[in-house]
Wavefront OBJ file of the C-alpha trace (Angstrom):
o trace
v 0.000 0.000 0.000
v 1.416 3.353 -1.060
v 1.066 6.230 1.393
v 1.588 9.942 1.045
v 1.087 12.981 3.229
v -0.744 15.777 1.443
v -0.155 19.296 2.745
v -2.870 21.744 1.720
v -2.114 25.460 1.592
v -4.056 28.557 0.545
v -2.427 30.922 -1.940
v -2.890 34.679 -2.406
v -5.917 34.108 -4.660
v -7.609 31.947 -2.018
v -7.107 28.716 -3.952
v -5.874 25.454 -2.446
v -2.360 24.300 -3.343
v -1.343 20.737 -2.516
v 2.135 19.382 -1.839
v 2.495 15.603 -1.511
v 5.220 13.837 0.464
v 5.682 10.174 -0.433
v 6.279 7.548 2.263
v 5.886 9.814 5.318
v 7.226 8.791 8.721
v 4.456 7.192 10.744
v 2.728 7.795 12.967
v 2.194 11.280 11.589
v 2.576 13.924 14.296
v 0.008 16.702 13.772
v 2.041 19.307 15.678
v 5.147 18.630 13.596
v 3.150 18.794 10.362
v 1.657 22.123 11.405
v 5.093 23.501 12.352
v 6.604 22.414 9.028
v 3.714 24.015 7.141
v 4.260 27.260 9.091
v 7.971 27.125 8.211
v 7.187 26.602 4.510
v 4.873 29.630 4.515
v 7.347 31.809 6.460
v 10.291 30.862 4.214
v 8.219 31.548 1.086
v 10.006 28.742 -0.766
v 7.070 27.656 -2.916
v 4.852 29.700 -5.176
v 1.875 28.814 -7.329
v 0.090 30.239 -10.336
v -2.146 32.031 -7.828
v 0.731 33.617 -5.939
v 2.590 32.836 -2.731
v 1.339 30.421 -0.102
v -0.270 32.479 2.657
v -2.107 30.014 4.917
v -2.793 26.429 5.923
v -5.908 24.626 4.683
v -5.199 21.191 6.151
v -3.234 17.979 5.829
v -4.207 14.386 5.206
v -2.625 10.969 5.034
v -3.530 9.212 1.802
v -3.351 5.463 1.180
v -3.473 3.985 -2.257
v -3.427 0.362 -3.206
v -1.898 -0.391 -6.583
v -2.389 -3.716 -8.330
v -0.439 -4.382 -11.493
v -2.345 -5.957 -14.371
v -0.322 -8.482 -16.347
v -0.803 -7.968 -20.050
v -0.814 -10.990 -22.303
l 1 2 3 4 5 6 7 8 9 10 11 12 13 14 15 16 17 18 19 20 21 22 23 24 25 26 27 28 29 30 31 32 33 34 35 36 37 38 39 40 41 42 43 44 45 46 47 48 49 50 51 52 53 54 55 56 57 58 59 60 61 62 63 64 65 66 67 68 69 70 71 72
């Protein structure tokens, strides 16, 4: 099962911008995630088509099961 941590930010236009982190350390610590998101916003290291990231929308742990299909 593939897992990723999706960080959701709000940009200057009020739109949601998502950043995915593959294979996050578990269990996910909500306080650490929030602190990292604050640091990303403060450092202004990412931008989007709608401008800089200005706030936090949320975060979620995603699980995806992938099954390969054998072609004949």
